[in-house]
N, CA and C atoms of all chains as a GROMACS GRO file, in nm:
protein
  603
    1MET      N    1   1.633   1.546   0.331
    1MET     CA    2   1.527   1.450   0.297
    1MET      C    3   1.396   1.523   0.272
    2GLY      N    4   1.299   1.455   0.218
    2GLY     CA    5   1.177   1.518   0.166
    2GLY      C    6   1.092   1.587   0.270
    3ASN      N    7   0.999   1.665   0.225
    3ASN     CA    8   0.910   1.740   0.314
    3ASN      C    9   0.813   1.647   0.385
    4GLY      N   10   0.809   1.659   0.517
    4GLY     CA   11   0.707   1.588   0.592
    4GLY      C   12   0.726   1.438   0.603
    5ALA      N   13   0.834   1.384   0.547
    5ALA     CA   14   0.854   1.240   0.559
    5ALA      C   15   0.892   1.206   0.703
    6LEU      N   16   0.851   1.087   0.746
    6LEU     CA   17   0.890   1.038   0.879
    6LEU      C   18   1.036   0.993   0.871
    7THR      N   19   1.119   1.047   0.961
    7THR     CA   20   1.262   1.013   0.962
    7THR      C   21   1.300   0.957   1.099
    8LYS      N   22   1.425   0.911   1.110
    8LYS     CA   23   1.473   0.860   1.239
    8LYS      C   24   1.468   0.970   1.345
    9ALA      N   25   1.503   1.092   1.305
    9ALA     CA   26   1.504   1.203   1.400
    9ALA      C   27   1.363   1.228   1.456
   10GLU      N   28   1.263   1.220   1.366
   10GLU     CA   29   1.127   1.243   1.412
   10GLU      C   30   1.078   1.130   1.503
   11MET      N   31   1.117   1.007   1.470
   11MET     CA   32   1.078   0.894   1.555
   11MET      C   33   1.137   0.910   1.694
   12ALA      N   34   1.267   0.950   1.700
   12ALA     CA   35   1.334   0.967   1.829
   12ALA      C   36   1.266   1.078   1.909
   13GLU      N   37   1.227   1.184   1.840
   13GLU     CA   38   1.159   1.296   1.905
   13GLU      C   39   1.027   1.250   1.968
   14ARG      N   40   0.953   1.169   1.893
   14ARG     CA   41   0.826   1.119   1.946
   14ARG      C   42   0.846   1.023   2.063
   15LEU      N   43   0.950   0.940   2.057
   15LEU     CA   44   0.977   0.848   2.169
   15LEU      C   45   1.012   0.928   2.294
   16PHE      N   46   1.083   1.038   2.274
   16PHE     CA   47   1.119   1.127   2.385
   16PHE      C   48   0.992   1.191   2.444
   17ASP      N   49   0.906   1.242   2.356
   17ASP     CA   50   0.783   1.309   2.402
   17ASP      C   51   0.684   1.212   2.466
   18GLU      N   52   0.668   1.094   2.407
   18GLU     CA   53   0.557   1.007   2.444
   18GLU      C   54   0.596   0.892   2.536
   19MET      N   55   0.726   0.853   2.535
   19MET     CA   56   0.761   0.731   2.608
   19MET      C   57   0.851   0.758   2.728
   20GLY      N   58   0.886   0.883   2.747
   20GLY     CA   59   0.970   0.916   2.861
   20GLY      C   60   1.114   0.868   2.851
   21LEU      N   61   1.159   0.832   2.732
   21LEU     CA   62   1.301   0.799   2.715
   21LEU      C   63   1.378   0.930   2.707
   22ASN      N   64   1.506   0.929   2.749
   22ASN     CA   65   1.582   1.052   2.726
   22ASN      C   66   1.625   1.057   2.580
   23LYS      N   67   1.674   1.172   2.536
   23LYS     CA   68   1.699   1.190   2.392
   23LYS      C   69   1.804   1.093   2.340
   24ARG      N   70   1.906   1.067   2.422
   24ARG     CA   71   2.013   0.977   2.378
   24ARG      C   72   1.960   0.834   2.362
   25GLU      N   73   1.883   0.789   2.461
   25GLU     CA   74   1.825   0.654   2.453
   25GLU      C   75   1.732   0.640   2.333
   26ALA      N   76   1.651   0.743   2.312
   26ALA     CA   77   1.555   0.739   2.202
   26ALA      C   78   1.628   0.728   2.068
   27LYS      N   79   1.731   0.807   2.052
   27LYS     CA   80   1.807   0.809   1.927
   27LYS      C   81   1.875   0.673   1.906
   28GLU      N   82   1.932   0.621   2.017
   28GLU     CA   83   2.003   0.493   2.012
   28GLU      C   84   1.910   0.378   1.975
   29LEU      N   85   1.791   0.377   2.034
   29LEU     CA   86   1.698   0.267   2.008
   29LEU      C   87   1.645   0.269   1.864
   30VAL      N   88   1.621   0.388   1.811
   30VAL     CA   89   1.575   0.397   1.672
   30VAL      C   90   1.686   0.343   1.580
   31GLU      N   91   1.809   0.383   1.611
   31GLU     CA   92   1.924   0.335   1.532
   31GLU      C   93   1.936   0.183   1.541
   32GLN      N   94   1.924   0.130   1.663
   32GLN     CA   95   1.936  -0.015   1.684
   32GLN      C   96   1.826  -0.093   1.614
   33PHE      N   97   1.706  -0.037   1.616
   33PHE     CA   98   1.591  -0.102   1.551
   33PHE      C   99   1.625  -0.132   1.405
   34PHE      N  100   1.673  -0.031   1.333
   34PHE     CA  101   1.701  -0.052   1.190
   34PHE      C  102   1.830  -0.132   1.169
   35GLU      N  103   1.927  -0.116   1.260
   35GLU     CA  104   2.052  -0.191   1.245
   35GLU      C  105   2.029  -0.341   1.267
   36GLU      N  106   1.946  -0.378   1.363
   36GLU     CA  107   1.918  -0.521   1.385
   36GLU      C  108   1.849  -0.581   1.262
   37ILE      N  109   1.761  -0.504   1.200
   37ILE     CA  110   1.693  -0.554   1.080
   37ILE      C  111   1.795  -0.572   0.967
   38ARG      N  112   1.883  -0.472   0.950
   38ARG     CA  113   1.986  -0.484   0.846
   38ARG      C  114   2.075  -0.605   0.872
   39GLN      N  115   2.115  -0.626   0.998
   39GLN     CA  116   2.203  -0.739   1.028
   39GLN      C  117   2.137  -0.872   0.998
   40SER      N  118   2.009  -0.881   1.033
   40SER     CA  119   1.936  -1.003   1.007
   40SER      C  120   1.932  -1.031   0.856
   41LEU      N  121   1.900  -0.930   0.779
   41LEU     CA  122   1.891  -0.946   0.633
   41LEU      C  123   2.028  -0.976   0.572
   42GLU      N  124   2.128  -0.916   0.630
   42GLU     CA  125   2.265  -0.938   0.584
   42GLU      C  126   2.308  -1.083   0.611
   43ASN      N  127   2.245  -1.146   0.711
   43ASN     CA  128   2.272  -1.287   0.740
   43ASN      C  129   2.175  -1.378   0.667
   44ASN      N  130   2.111  -1.324   0.567
   44ASN     CA  131   2.016  -1.401   0.484
   44ASN      C  132   1.900  -1.455   0.567
   45GLU      N  133   1.858  -1.378   0.666
   45GLU     CA  134   1.750  -1.419   0.754
   45GLU      C  135   1.631  -1.324   0.732
   46GLN      N  136   1.518  -1.380   0.696
   46GLN     CA  137   1.395  -1.303   0.674
   46GLN      C  138   1.355  -1.229   0.803
   47VAL      N  139   1.291  -1.113   0.789
   47VAL     CA  140   1.243  -1.039   0.906
   47VAL      C  141   1.091  -1.027   0.899
   48LYS      N  142   1.024  -1.072   1.007
   48LYS     CA  143   0.877  -1.069   1.007
   48LYS      C  144   0.828  -0.980   1.119
   49LEU      N  145   0.772  -0.864   1.083
   49LEU     CA  146   0.717  -0.775   1.185
   49LEU      C  147   0.566  -0.783   1.176
   50SER      N  148   0.505  -0.861   1.264
   50SER     CA  149   0.361  -0.886   1.252
   50SER      C  150   0.285  -0.755   1.262
   51GLY      N  151   0.183  -0.740   1.181
   51GLY     CA  152   0.104  -0.617   1.179
   51GLY      C  153   0.162  -0.514   1.082
   52PHE      N  154   0.289  -0.532   1.043
   52PHE     CA  155   0.351  -0.437   0.951
   52PHE      C  156   0.385  -0.506   0.819
   53GLY      N  157   0.476  -0.601   0.824
   53GLY     CA  158   0.508  -0.673   0.702
   53GLY      C  159   0.636  -0.753   0.714
   54ASN      N  160   0.671  -0.823   0.607
   54ASN     CA  161   0.791  -0.906   0.605
   54ASN      C  162   0.894  -0.852   0.509
   55PHE      N  163   1.020  -0.859   0.551
   55PHE     CA  164   1.130  -0.828   0.462
   55PHE      C  165   1.189  -0.963   0.419
   56ASP      N  166   1.182  -0.990   0.290
   56ASP     CA  167   1.230  -1.118   0.237
   56ASP      C  168   1.354  -1.095   0.153
   57LEU      N  169   1.428  -1.204   0.132
   57LEU     CA  170   1.548  -1.197   0.049
   57LEU      C  171   1.527  -1.280  -0.075
   58ARG      N  172   1.572  -1.230  -0.188
   58ARG     CA  173   1.562  -1.308  -0.312
   58ARG      C  174   1.694  -1.306  -0.385
   59ASP      N  175   1.735  -1.424  -0.426
   59ASP     CA  176   1.858  -1.434  -0.505
   59ASP      C  177   1.820  -1.429  -0.652
   60LYS      N  178   1.884  -1.336  -0.724
   60LYS     CA  179   1.858  -1.322  -0.867
   60LYS      C  180   1.977  -1.379  -0.943
   61ARG      N  181   1.946  -1.456  -1.045
   61ARG     CA  182   2.055  -1.513  -1.125
   61ARG      C  183   2.116  -1.407  -1.217
   62GLU      N  184   2.237  -1.435  -1.263
   62GLU     CA  185   2.297  -1.346  -1.362
   62GLU      C  186   2.209  -1.345  -1.487
   63ARG      N  187   2.194  -1.229  -1.548
   63ARG     CA  188   2.116  -1.223  -1.672
   63ARG      C  189   2.180  -1.125  -1.769
   64PRO      N  190   2.153  -1.144  -1.898
   64PRO     CA  191   2.215  -1.054  -1.995
   64PRO      C  192   2.159  -0.914  -1.981
   65GLY      N  193   2.245  -0.815  -1.987
   65GLY     CA  194   2.201  -0.676  -1.979
   65GLY      C  195   2.266  -0.598  -2.092
   66ARG      N  196   2.235  -0.471  -2.095
   66ARG     CA  197   2.286  -0.387  -2.202
   66ARG      C  198   2.311  -0.248  -2.147
   67ASN      N  199   2.417  -0.186  -2.185
   67ASN     CA  200   2.438  -0.047  -2.151
   67ASN      C  201   2.342   0.036  -2.236
   68PRO      N  202   2.244   0.103  -2.172
   68PRO     CA  203   2.141   0.172  -2.250
   68PRO      C  204   2.199   0.282  -2.339
   69LYS      N  205   2.314   0.336  -2.302
   69LYS     CA  206   2.372   0.444  -2.382
   69LYS      C  207   2.444   0.392  -2.506
   70THR      N  208   2.527   0.290  -2.485
   70THR     CA  209   2.610   0.243  -2.595
   70THR      C  210   2.554   0.121  -2.666
   71GLY      N  211   2.455   0.054  -2.602
   71GLY     CA  212   2.399  -0.067  -2.660
   71GLY      C  213   2.488  -0.188  -2.639
   72GLU      N  214   2.599  -0.167  -2.574
   72GLU     CA  215   2.695  -0.274  -2.548
   72GLU      C  216   2.636  -0.378  -2.453
   73GLU      N  217   2.659  -0.508  -2.481
   73GLU     CA  218   2.608  -0.612  -2.392
   73GLU      C  219   2.700  -0.632  -2.274
   74ILE      N  220   2.643  -0.622  -2.151
   74ILE     CA  221   2.721  -0.650  -2.030
   74ILE      C  222   2.631  -0.736  -1.941
   75PRO      N  223   2.678  -0.850  -1.893
   75PRO     CA  224   2.593  -0.933  -1.807
   75PRO      C  225   2.565  -0.862  -1.675
   76ILE      N  226   2.440  -0.874  -1.625
   76ILE     CA  227   2.406  -0.822  -1.493
   76ILE      C  228   2.434  -0.935  -1.394
   77GLN      N  229   2.526  -0.910  -1.302
   77GLN     CA  230   2.572  -1.012  -1.208
   77GLN      C  231   2.461  -1.069  -1.122
   78ALA      N  232   2.480  -1.194  -1.078
   78ALA     CA  233   2.389  -1.253  -0.981
   78ALA      C  234   2.390  -1.164  -0.858
   79ARG      N  235   2.273  -1.142  -0.798
   79ARG     CA  236   2.271  -1.057  -0.680
   79ARG      C  237   2.159  -1.098  -0.584
   80ARG      N  238   2.170  -1.050  -0.462
   80ARG     CA  239   2.068  -1.077  -0.360
   80ARG      C  240   1.997  -0.946  -0.330
   81VAL      N  241   1.864  -0.947  -0.330
   81VAL     CA  242   1.789  -0.824  -0.306
   81VAL      C  243   1.686  -0.842  -0.194
   82VAL      N  244   1.650  -0.731  -0.132
   82VAL     CA  245   1.549  -0.730  -0.025
   82VAL      C  246   1.416  -0.692  -0.086
   83THR      N  247   1.312  -0.765  -0.052
   83THR     CA  248   1.178  -0.721  -0.094
   83THR      C  249   1.093  -0.707   0.032
   84PHE      N  250   0.995  -0.618   0.026
   84PHE     CA  251   0.905  -0.598   0.139
   84PHE      C  252   0.766  -0.643   0.101
   85ARG      N  253   0.707  -0.729   0.184
   85ARG     CA  254   0.567  -0.769   0.162
   85ARG      C  255   0.484  -0.717   0.277
   86PRO      N  256   0.402  -0.614   0.250
   86PRO     CA  257   0.321  -0.558   0.358
   86PRO      C  258   0.225  -0.663   0.413
   87GLY      N  259   0.201  -0.659   0.542
   87GLY     CA  260   0.106  -0.749   0.605
   87GLY      C  261  -0.038  -0.703   0.579
   88GLN      N  262  -0.132  -0.793   0.605
   88GLN     CA  263  -0.273  -0.764   0.578
   88GLN      C  264  -0.320  -0.639   0.652
   89LYS      N  265  -0.276  -0.625   0.777
   89LYS     CA  266  -0.322  -0.512   0.859
   89LYS      C  267  -0.276  -0.378   0.798
   90LEU      N  268  -0.150  -0.373   0.756
   90LEU     CA  269  -0.098  -0.250   0.695
   90LEU      C  270  -0.167  -0.224   0.561
   91LYS      N  271  -0.185  -0.332   0.483
   91LYS     CA  272  -0.251  -0.315   0.353
   91LYS      C  273  -0.391  -0.256   0.369
   92SER      N  274  -0.468  -0.311   0.465
   92SER     CA  275  -0.603  -0.255   0.479
   92SER      C  276  -0.601  -0.114   0.533
   93ARG      N  277  -0.499  -0.081   0.614
   93ARG     CA  278  -0.494   0.058   0.664
   93ARG      C  279  -0.466   0.159   0.554
   94VAL      N  280  -0.380   0.126   0.459
   94VAL     CA  281  -0.345   0.225   0.356
   94VAL      C  282  -0.438   0.222   0.236
   95GLU      N  283  -0.507   0.110   0.217
   95GLU     CA  284  -0.594   0.092   0.100
   95GLU      C  285  -0.691   0.207   0.083
   96GLY      N  286  -0.750   0.246   0.193
   96GLY     CA  287  -0.854   0.348   0.188
   96GLY      C  288  -0.803   0.490   0.188
   97TYR      N  289  -0.669   0.507   0.184
   97TYR     CA  290  -0.617   0.642   0.183
   97TYR      C  291  -0.669   0.714   0.059
   98ALA      N  292  -0.737   0.828   0.082
   98ALA     CA  293  -0.811   0.890  -0.027
   98ALA      C  294  -0.738   1.009  -0.087
   99GLY      N  295  -0.610   1.022  -0.059
   99GLY     CA  296  -0.534   1.136  -0.110
   99GLY      C  297  -0.511   1.129  -0.260
  100THR      N  298  -0.427   1.218  -0.307
  100THR     CA  299  -0.400   1.223  -0.451
  100THR      C  300  -0.328   1.097  -0.495
  101GLU      N  301  -0.347   1.060  -0.620
  101GLU     CA  302  -0.282   0.943  -0.676
  101GLU      C  303  -0.133   0.966  -0.678
  102SER      N  304  -0.057   0.869  -0.621
  102SER     CA  305   0.088   0.891  -0.614
  102SER      C  306   0.160   0.790  -0.700
  103MET      N  307   1.377  -1.348   1.166
  103MET     CA  308   1.368  -1.278   1.293
  103MET      C  309   1.227  -1.220   1.306
  104THR      N  310   1.163  -1.251   1.416
  104THR     CA  311   1.029  -1.197   1.442
  104THR      C  312   1.041  -1.071   1.528
  105LYS      N  313   0.925  -1.008   1.552
  105LYS     CA  314   0.925  -0.888   1.635
  105LYS      C  315   0.978  -0.920   1.775
  106SER      N  316   0.939  -1.034   1.833
  106SER     CA  317   0.987  -1.064   1.968
  106SER      C  318   1.137  -1.094   1.969
  107GLU      N  319   1.188  -1.156   1.863
  107GLU     CA  320   1.333  -1.177   1.855
  107GLU      C  321   1.408  -1.044   1.839
  108LEU      N  322   1.348  -0.954   1.762
  108LEU     CA  323   1.407  -0.822   1.746
  108LEU      C  324   1.418  -0.753   1.882
  109ILE      N  325   1.312  -0.763   1.962
  109ILE     CA  326   1.311  -0.703   2.096
  109ILE      C  327   1.422  -0.765   2.182
  110GLU      N  328   1.434  -0.900   2.178
  110GLU     CA  329   1.539  -0.968   2.256
  110GLU      C  330   1.679  -0.926   2.212
  111ARG      N  331   1.698  -0.914   2.082
  111ARG     CA  332   1.833  -0.881   2.033
  111ARG      C  333   1.872  -0.739   2.072
  112ILE      N  334   1.776  -0.648   2.068
  112ILE     CA  335   1.807  -0.511   2.112
  112ILE      C  336   1.835  -0.512   2.262
  113ALA      N  337   1.753  -0.586   2.337
  113ALA     CA  338   1.769  -0.591   2.483
  113ALA      C  339   1.906  -0.646   2.523
  114ALA      N  340   1.954  -0.745   2.446
  114ALA     CA  341   2.084  -0.807   2.477
  114ALA      C  342   2.198  -0.706   2.468
  115LYS      N  343   2.178  -0.599   2.392
  115LYS     CA  344   2.285  -0.500   2.373
  115LYS      C  345   2.263  -0.374   2.455
  116GLN      N  346   2.154  -0.373   2.534
  116GLN     CA  347   2.118  -0.254   2.611
  116GLN      C  348   2.146  -0.278   2.758
  117THR      N  349   2.199  -0.181   2.826
  117THR     CA  350   2.223  -0.202   2.969
  117THR      C  351   2.123  -0.127   3.057
  118GLN      N  352   2.082  -0.008   3.014
  118GLN     CA  353   1.996   0.072   3.104
  118GLN      C  354   1.848   0.037   3.098
  119LEU      N  355   1.800   0.004   2.979
  119LEU     CA  356   1.654  -0.010   2.965
  119LEU      C  357   1.606  -0.152   2.988
  120SER      N  358   1.486  -0.164   3.044
  120SER     CA  359   1.429  -0.297   3.068
  120SER      C  360   1.374  -0.353   2.936
  121VAL      N  361   1.354  -0.484   2.933
  121VAL     CA  362   1.297  -0.549   2.815
  121VAL      C  363   1.159  -0.490   2.785
  122LYS      N  364   1.086  -0.461   2.893
  122LYS     CA  365   0.952  -0.403   2.876
  122LYS      C  366   0.959  -0.267   2.803
  123ASP      N  367   1.054  -0.183   2.843
  123ASP     CA  368   1.073  -0.053   2.777
  123ASP      C  369   1.105  -0.072   2.630
  124ILE      N  370   1.191  -0.170   2.603
  124ILE     CA  371   1.232  -0.194   2.464
  124ILE      C  372   1.115  -0.246   2.382
  125GLU      N  373   1.037  -0.335   2.444
  125GLU     CA  374   0.919  -0.388   2.375
  125GLU      C  375   0.823  -0.273   2.338
  126LEU      N  376   0.798  -0.184   2.435
  126LEU     CA  377   0.707  -0.071   2.408
  126LEU      C  378   0.764   0.020   2.300
  127THR      N  379   0.895   0.038   2.302
  127THR     CA  380   0.959   0.125   2.203
  127THR      C  381   0.950   0.067   2.062
  128VAL      N  382   0.980  -0.063   2.052
  128VAL     CA  383   0.974  -0.129   1.920
  128VAL      C  384   0.831  -0.120   1.865
  129LYS      N  385   0.735  -0.146   1.951
  129LYS     CA  386   0.596  -0.138   1.907
  129LYS      C  387   0.558   0.005   1.867
  130ALA      N  388   0.611   0.102   1.940
  130ALA     CA  389   0.582   0.242   1.907
  130ALA      C  390   0.642   0.278   1.771
  131ILE      N  391   0.765   0.235   1.745
  131ILE     CA  392   0.829   0.267   1.616
  131ILE      C  393   0.745   0.209   1.502
  132ILE      N  394   0.703   0.084   1.518
  132ILE     CA  395   0.622   0.020   1.413
  132ILE      C  396   0.489   0.094   1.396
  133SER      N  397   0.431   0.139   1.506
  133SER     CA  398   0.303   0.209   1.491
  133SER      C  399   0.322   0.348   1.429
  134TYR      N  400   0.436   0.415   1.456
  134TYR     CA  401   0.461   0.544   1.389
  134TYR      C  402   0.469   0.523   1.237
  135MET      N  403   0.533   0.413   1.199
  135MET     CA  404   0.550   0.388   1.056
  135MET      C  405   0.416   0.355   0.990
  136SER      N  406   0.336   0.268   1.054
  136SER     CA  407   0.205   0.231   0.997
  136SER      C  408   0.116   0.353   0.984
  137GLU      N  409   0.118   0.433   1.092
  137GLU     CA  410   0.035   0.554   1.097
  137GLU      C  411   0.072   0.651   0.985
  138SER      N  412   0.202   0.669   0.968
  138SER     CA  413   0.250   0.762   0.866
  138SER      C  414   0.201   0.718   0.727
  139LEU      N  415   0.212   0.589   0.698
  139LEU     CA  416   0.167   0.540   0.567
  139LEU      C  417   0.015   0.549   0.554
  140ALA      N  418  -0.056   0.520   0.663
  140ALA     CA  419  -0.203   0.525   0.659
  140ALA      C  420  -0.251   0.667   0.629
  141GLU      N  421  -0.168   0.766   0.666
  141GLU     CA  422  -0.205   0.906   0.638
  141GLU      C  423  -0.150   0.954   0.505
  142GLY      N  424  -0.093   0.861   0.429
  142GLY     CA  425  -0.043   0.897   0.296
  142GLY      C  426   0.098   0.953   0.297
  143GLY      N  427   0.166   0.944   0.412
  143GLY     CA  428   0.301   0.999   0.422
  143GLY      C  429   0.409   0.904   0.373
  144ARG      N  430   0.530   0.956   0.362
  144ARG     CA  431   0.646   0.874   0.328
  144ARG      C  432   0.729   0.851   0.453
  145ILE      N  433   0.812   0.747   0.448
  145ILE     CA  434   0.908   0.723   0.556
  145ILE      C  435   1.043   0.718   0.488
  146GLU      N  436   1.139   0.795   0.540
  146GLU     CA  437   1.272   0.794   0.479
  146GLU      C  438   1.379   0.768   0.585
  147ILE      N  439   1.438   0.649   0.577
  147ILE     CA  440   1.540   0.610   0.673
  147ILE      C  441   1.672   0.596   0.597
  148ARG      N  442   1.761   0.692   0.617
  148ARG     CA  443   1.887   0.691   0.542
  148ARG      C  444   1.966   0.564   0.573
  149GLY      N  445   2.015   0.499   0.468
  149GLY     CA  446   2.093   0.376   0.487
  149GLY      C  447   2.007   0.251   0.500
  150PHE      N  448   1.877   0.270   0.514
  150PHE     CA  449   1.786   0.156   0.525
  150PHE      C  450   1.694   0.151   0.404
  151GLY      N  451   1.618   0.258   0.385
  151GLY     CA  452   1.530   0.262   0.269
  151GLY      C  453   1.413   0.356   0.290
  152SER      N  454   1.324   0.360   0.192
  152SER     CA  455   1.207   0.446   0.206
  152SER      C  456   1.080   0.369   0.178
  153PHE      N  457   0.974   0.410   0.246
  153PHE     CA  458   0.842   0.353   0.226
  153PHE      C  459   0.752   0.462   0.171
  154SER      N  460   0.669   0.425   0.075
  154SER     CA  461   0.573   0.523   0.023
  154SER      C  462   0.450   0.446  -0.023
  155LEU      N  463   0.350   0.518  -0.072
  155LEU     CA  464   0.231   0.450  -0.124
  155LEU      C  465   0.234   0.453  -0.276
  156HIS      N  466   0.193   0.344  -0.335
  156HIS     CA  467   0.175   0.340  -0.480
  156HIS      C  468   0.025   0.324  -0.507
  157TYR      N  469  -0.020   0.393  -0.611
  157TYR     CA  470  -0.163   0.388  -0.643
  157TYR      C  471  -0.191   0.278  -0.744
  158ARG      N  472  -0.294   0.201  -0.718
  158ARG     CA  473  -0.340   0.100  -0.815
  158ARG      C  474  -0.474   0.148  -0.871
  159ALA      N  475  -0.479   0.165  -1.002
  159ALA     CA  476  -0.601   0.217  -1.066
  159ALA      C  477  -0.717   0.119  -1.053
  160PRO      N  478  -0.841   0.170  -1.061
  160PRO     CA  479  -0.957   0.080  -1.057
  160PRO      C  480  -0.951  -0.016  -1.177
  161ARG      N  481  -1.001  -0.136  -1.158
  161ARG     CA  482  -0.999  -0.230  -1.271
  161ARG      C  483  -1.114  -0.329  -1.256
  162ILE      N  484  -1.140  -0.398  -1.364
  162ILE     CA  485  -1.240  -0.504  -1.358
  162ILE      C  486  -1.168  -0.635  -1.329
  163GLY      N  487  -1.202  -0.693  -1.216
  163GLY     CA  488  -1.141  -0.821  -1.181
  163GLY      C  489  -1.241  -0.933  -1.208
  164ARG      N  490  -1.201  -1.053  -1.176
  164ARG     CA  491  -1.291  -1.166  -1.195
  164ARG      C  492  -1.290  -1.254  -1.072
  165ASN      N  493  -1.407  -1.299  -1.036
  165ASN     CA  494  -1.416  -1.399  -0.929
  165ASN      C  495  -1.361  -1.530  -0.986
  166PRO      N  496  -1.250  -1.579  -0.932
  166PRO     CA  497  -1.187  -1.696  -0.993
  166PRO      C  498  -1.276  -1.821  -0.991
  167LYS      N  499  -1.369  -1.826  -0.898
  167LYS     CA  500  -1.457  -1.944  -0.891
  167LYS      C  501  -1.568  -1.940  -0.994
  168THR      N  502  -1.634  -1.823  -1.004
  168THR     CA  503  -1.753  -1.817  -1.089
  168THR      C  504  -1.722  -1.753  -1.225
  169GLY      N  505  -1.605  -1.686  -1.236
  169GLY     CA  506  -1.572  -1.619  -1.362
  169GLY      C  507  -1.646  -1.487  -1.377
  170GLU      N  508  -1.725  -1.454  -1.278
  170GLU     CA  509  -1.805  -1.332  -1.280
  170GLU      C  510  -1.717  -1.206  -1.271
  171ALA      N  511  -1.747  -1.102  -1.349
  171ALA     CA  512  -1.670  -0.978  -1.346
  171ALA      C  513  -1.704  -0.900  -1.218
  172VAL      N  514  -1.602  -0.844  -1.154
  172VAL     CA  515  -1.622  -0.764  -1.033
  172VAL      C  516  -1.549  -0.632  -1.051
  173GLU      N  517  -1.616  -0.523  -1.016
  173GLU     CA  518  -1.548  -0.393  -1.024
  173GLU      C  519  -1.460  -0.374  -0.903
  174LEU      N  520  -1.332  -0.348  -0.924
  174LEU     CA  521  -1.241  -0.323  -0.812
  174LEU      C  522  -1.206  -0.175  -0.810
  175LYS      N  523  -1.221  -0.116  -0.692
  175LYS     CA  524  -1.192   0.028  -0.678
  175LYS      C  525  -1.042   0.054  -0.681
  176GLY      N  526  -1.004   0.177  -0.711
  176GLY     CA  527  -0.863   0.216  -0.702
  176GLY      C  528  -0.820   0.208  -0.557
  177LYS      N  529  -0.693   0.179  -0.535
  177LYS     CA  530  -0.646   0.171  -0.396
  177LYS      C  531  -0.498   0.205  -0.388
  178HIS      N  532  -0.451   0.230  -0.267
  178HIS     CA  533  -0.309   0.252  -0.245
  178HIS      C  534  -0.247   0.128  -0.181
  179VAL      N  535  -0.123   0.099  -0.219
  179VAL     CA  536  -0.051  -0.013  -0.157
  179VAL      C  537   0.085   0.037  -0.108
  180PRO      N  538   0.132  -0.020   0.006
  180PRO     CA  539   0.262   0.022   0.058
  180PRO      C  540   0.374  -0.027  -0.033
  181HIS      N  541   0.478   0.054  -0.048
  181HIS     CA  542   0.592   0.017  -0.130
  181HIS      C  543   0.721   0.049  -0.057
  182PHE      N  544   0.820  -0.042  -0.066
  182PHE     CA  545   0.949  -0.021   0.000
  182PHE      C  546   1.060  -0.021  -0.104
  183LYS      N  547   1.150   0.075  -0.092
  183LYS     CA  548   1.268   0.076  -0.177
  183LYS      C  549   1.389   0.073  -0.085
  184ALA      N  550   1.470  -0.031  -0.096
  184ALA     CA  551   1.587  -0.044  -0.009
  184ALA      C  552   1.687   0.066  -0.039
  185GLY      N  553   1.750   0.119   0.064
  185GLY     CA  554   1.853   0.221   0.049
  185GLY      C  555   1.987   0.158   0.013
  186LYS      N  556   2.082   0.243  -0.024
  186LYS     CA  557   2.209   0.192  -0.076
  186LYS      C  558   2.283   0.103   0.024
  187GLU      N  559   2.293   0.147   0.150
  187GLU     CA  560   2.370   0.066   0.247
  187GLU      C  561   2.308  -0.072   0.264
  188LEU      N  562   2.176  -0.078   0.277
  188LEU     CA  563   2.108  -0.208   0.294
  188LEU      C  564   2.128  -0.294   0.169
  189ARG      N  565   2.110  -0.232   0.051
  189ARG     CA  566   2.128  -0.307  -0.075
  189ARG      C  567   2.267  -0.367  -0.084
  190ASP      N  568   2.367  -0.284  -0.052
  190ASP     CA  569   2.506  -0.329  -0.064
  190ASP      C  570   2.538  -0.437   0.038
  191ARG      N  571   2.493  -0.419   0.163
  191ARG     CA  572   2.526  -0.518   0.267
  191ARG      C  573   2.463  -0.652   0.236
  192VAL      N  574   2.338  -0.651   0.187
  192VAL     CA  575   2.269  -0.775   0.154
  192VAL      C  576   2.335  -0.843   0.033
  193ASN      N  577   2.370  -0.763  -0.064
  193ASN     CA  578   2.432  -0.820  -0.184
  193ASN      C  579   2.573  -0.871  -0.154
  194ASP      N  580   2.646  -0.800  -0.068
  194ASP     CA  581   2.780  -0.846  -0.032
  194ASP      C  582   2.774  -0.982   0.036
  195SER      N  583   2.666  -1.008   0.111
  195SER     CA  584   2.656  -1.137   0.179
  195SER      C  585   2.648  -1.250   0.077
  196LEU      N  586   2.583  -1.226  -0.035
  196LEU     CA  587   2.578  -1.328  -0.141
  196LEU      C  588   2.717  -1.347  -0.201
  197GLN      N  589   2.785  -1.236  -0.227
  197GLN     CA  590   2.918  -1.245  -0.288
  197GLN      C  591   3.015  -1.318  -0.194
  198ARG      N  592   3.001  -1.295  -0.062
  198ARG     CA  593   3.088  -1.365   0.036
  198ARG      C  594   3.062  -1.515   0.033
  199GLU      N  595   2.932  -1.552   0.027
  199GLU     CA  596   2.898  -1.696   0.025
  199GLU      C  597   2.957  -1.764  -0.096
  200ARG      N  598   2.971  -1.688  -0.204
  200ARG     CA  599   3.015  -1.748  -0.329
  200ARG      C  600   3.165  -1.755  -0.341
  201SER      N  601   3.237  -1.683  -0.257
  201SER     CA  602   3.382  -1.680  -0.276
  201SER      C  603   3.452  -1.774  -0.177
   0.00000   0.00000   0.00000
């Protein structure tokens, strides 16, 4: 994975350092955190983490598509997708980030 | 599911840790993620997805009430891209409902 990105391993390491959990517990809880969110979304249930944001589900209807290589028409199947809506607190925290344009 | 429901659901499957420990842990994970984005970092969770910042260029906006032009500064906004496992599991749930 990319340089300097926050990963599950890093989160577990910090929980071990800062929260006094043992390494196994820390790793397990990080895994459970994301698995519970996946399960909720998989059950078509929105996830609202106040202060961070909401994970919403949207059903997309089938629509005509095209194979970009061959130009052949193939319908894009109806599908369900996850969208993330950052909360106000997170939005204001990142808004002022003055780093390079990404 | 709200944050407190998330805490309860994790607690229901945990035997060693107290609900209080789990609550503090969930809050810590969320704060690590917010902090990382606030510092311009990325978050990469395999099987779940990645969070990064997208830049919005400065633009001239309008006050919808008065129609007056307002200069809006460039800013960063959080962006999430679902990972393959999450995308597939969510989409499979739709296909199951339909069959």
